[in-house]
C-alpha positions, 0 to 999 in steps of 0.5 A: 431794216433787217428781219428778225433772226430770233423768235420764240413763242410764249403761252399766256398763262395769266389770270387777270385781264385788261379792264375785265376784257379777254385782252392782255394788259400792255404791261404783260407785253413788256414782260413777255419781251423780257422773258424772250430776251433771256432766251435770246441771250442763250441763243446768241451765247451771251456771257452770263453775269452776277455782279454787273447786270443788264437793266432796262433804261428806256422803252418805247411801245407802239400798240397795234392791236389787242392780244387775247388771253386765250391766244399765244404770243410770238416775240421777235427780237433783234439787237440793232445797236451796241455801244460801251455797256449799252444795248438797244433791241427792236422787238415785235410781239405778235399773235400766234393765232393769225400772225398779226402784229400786236406791238412794236417795241424799242428797248434800251439797256445799260449794264449796272453794278448790282452792289453800287447801282452805278453804270458799269461796263462788264469786264467781258464787254468785248465778248458780249459784242463779239457774241452779238455780232456773230448772231446779228451781223448787221448790228451797229457797233458804236465803239470797238 
């Protein structure tokens, strides 16, 4: 499996905690990957949209260790599959303090028309695929 080209560091600025402990709640890790994904889009030069947006359709998470609120997160992303209006990202969240892996995630996304709520492949889908292929040469393309 290829490594991660994209990574970003994110501070943990939340004031709540998991069960009164000094640890980040698992839902925050999902949010961190979404914040990182916006940065990925910029790094890979993905086209922006207003009417047809990418929505998370499915996620799998494997928690490996706890992340403290006084630490910082490093999020790594890789788009490993594209197919007609759908994307799949492999993600890893780590602790900046010692580099250990906190969680491994797999996110699936579909593009949705924000007016109708229906699945819709953006008109510039070929440009999206080209940008991802340029950034992630080993991405699996299910349609061309």
